[in-house]
N, C-alpha and C positions, 0 to 999 in steps of 0.2 A: 797527524795525531801526536799529541804531546807525549814526551817521555815522562814516566812517573816522577823522575827526579826534578822535573820542571814544575811539578804541582805541589804547592805548599798547603792549599786548603781545598777541600771538596765539600759540597753541599748535596745531600740526598733529600729529594722531595718525594714523599709517598702519600697515598690516601689514608692508609690504616696502620696502626701498630701491627707489626709482624711482616708487612709487605717487603721491607728491605731485607729481612732475615731469610725469607724464602728465596728472594731473587738475587741477592747480592752480598750477603753477610760474609761469605768467604773472600770475595774481592775486597770488601772493606777491611777485613782483617789483614790482607796483604798490604794495603795502603798504610794503615796505622802502624804496622810493624816496621815499615820503611820510614816512619817519621812524619807522614802526612796527617794533618789535623782534619778530622771529618766531623761534620755537623749534620744531624737529622732534623728535617722539618716534616712533621706529620700533620696532614690536613684535618683529620678527624680524630676523635678519641676512641674509635672502634666501638661505639655504644650499641651497635646492632649485632655485635659478635657474641661468641660464647656458646656453650652447649649445655650447661648445667641449669636446668629449670628451677632449681632450688635457690639460686642466687638472685637476690633482689636486683632488678634491672637498673635501679638507680645507682648501684655500686659498680656497675661495669666500667664506666669511663675511668674511674680512679684505678681500678684493677688493671686495666689495659695500659694506662699510662705507666704504672709501676713496672709492669712486665716489659714494656719497651725500653724503659731506662735500664732495667737489669740486663736485658738482652744486649743493649748497646755496649755496656761495659765488658761483656764477654769478647767483643771484637775491638776493644780499644777506643770506643766512642764515649765521650763524656759530656757532650752538648746536644741535648735533645729538646726540640721545641715543638709545641703542639698548638695548632691554630684553632682547634675545637669546633670545626664545622660539623654538621650532623651527618653521622654515618648513614649511608644509603641514599642520601639526597645531595651529594656533592655535585656542583655544577661549576663550569669554568667561567665564573662571573668576573666582572671588573673588581669586585671586592676581594675575591680569592687571588686574582692576579696581583693586586696591590699588596696583599699580605705576603705573598711569596716574594714579590719584588723587594719588600722591606727586608726580609731575611737575607736575600742575595746582597743587598747593599750593606747590611750589617756584617755579614760573614766575608764578603768579597772573595769568593772562590774562583780559582782558575777553571775548575771542572765542576759540572753539575750532573748528578745522576738522577734520572726521572723514570717514571713509568710510561709505557707506550701510549700515545693518544690514538694509535691505529689498532683496530681490533685484530687479534691474532686468532684466526678461525681454527688453527691447529692446536691452540692452547686456550680454549674458551674461558676456563676459570681465571686465567691471568688477565682477561679483558673485562673484569668487573666494571660496571658503569662508573663507579667511583674512581677506579684506576685510570680509565680513559679521561675523565674530567680532570683529575690531578695532573695527568700528563699534558693535556691541552693547556691548562692554566700555567703549568711550570714552563713549558716552552715559550708561551707568550710572555711570561715574566722575564725569561732569558733574553728573548728578542721579540719585541723591541723595548719592553717596559723598563727593565732595570738599567739599561744603558742610556736611556733618554731622560735627561733631567726635567723635561717638560711633561713626561708621563707621570700620572699620580703626583702632581706637583706638591701636594701636602707632605710627601716624604722628605723633600728637600726644604720646603718653606717652614714646616712646623717641627720636623724631627731632625733636620740637619744631615740627612743621609744623601751623600753625593751619589751620582750615577756610577755604575760599575759594569764593565763589559766582561762577560764570561767568555773564556776562550774555547771551551769544548763541552759537549753534552754527550753523556752516555745514556742509552735507553734500554731499560729492562723489558723483556717479553715482547720485543719487536718481531714482527713476522720475517724480517730480513736481517737477522743477526749476522754481523761480519767480524766480530772480535770475541776471542775466548780467553778466559783467565783460568789457569791451572790452580785449583783450590785444594788439591790432595793433601798438602801439608797443613792446611788450616781447617780441614773439614770438622775436626773435633770442636773447634771454636764456633763454627757455624752451627753445629748441632746443639752446643750449649746455649747459643743465642735462641735458637728455635724452641728448645725445651723451656726457656724462660717464659714463653707464652703458654703457661699451664692452662689458662682458661680456653685456649683454642686447640691445643694439641694433646692435652693430658689424657684424653679418652681414646686416642688413636693407637691401635695395635700395629706392630711392625713398622713404626714410623721411620726409624733410622734406615731400615732396609729399603723402604720406599724412596727415601731421599738419596741413598746411594745409587739406586736404580735410575732415578731422574738425572742426576748429575754425571753418572757414568755414561748415560746415553749422550749427553752433551759433549763429554770428552771424546767419545768415539766420533761424533760429528766433526769435532775439531781436528781429528786425526791423531789424537794422543794415544799412547800405548794402553793396552788393556790394564785395568786396575786404577787408572787415573780418573779424577773427578774435575769437572770444570763448570764455570758459569759463562753465560753468553750475553752479548750486548750489541747494539747498533750504535756506532760512534759517529758523531757529527761535529765538524768544525763550526764554531759559532762566532768566531772573531773575523771580521772582514776589514 
């Protein structure tokens, strides 16, 4: 496992706006505070989300993109890219793999954070079909696509994007999490990021208490003292 000091650039790939903020915004805040540059790649615009029936559905994609950009700033991220696939219909196609590979080759991250392609039966909402598809496409983009100059050859031939080998993958919501990050000191930043998604969480009562409960449970699983908060991941070496 890489030391954080060895990581200059991280790419986060998720299906929807807000996914990274629920699963990993605290961890992202610790990385950016240490000087690591983090980029978000969001596969959809979240056009199937929201709770306010009075809002014209055609406005939702722009609303959710703005919310994700605002949320990213709360944890020190200033590069947010949207692939604009349709929310609710995401599949791990060759096209999606190519588009994620393009971002990997542009950003050239040592570490990539993805959603789990494996269903977590203990946390079913974390295993939205779009999450699974984004995770499957992202891990295929890490290996073998982005490192192989002959995969998606148009990326090199037409766009001049050389192959890039990612060293390490972190997976959110994996059923066999094996690494924990103490986010107690950055929890306020995580909550500020989550509250930026007004169209998704603005109607929820007791939201912060629920979040404290979730991440407090993770901290106890990690063996941290009472009152601590943590996020959890499955970490995979990707460079051979």
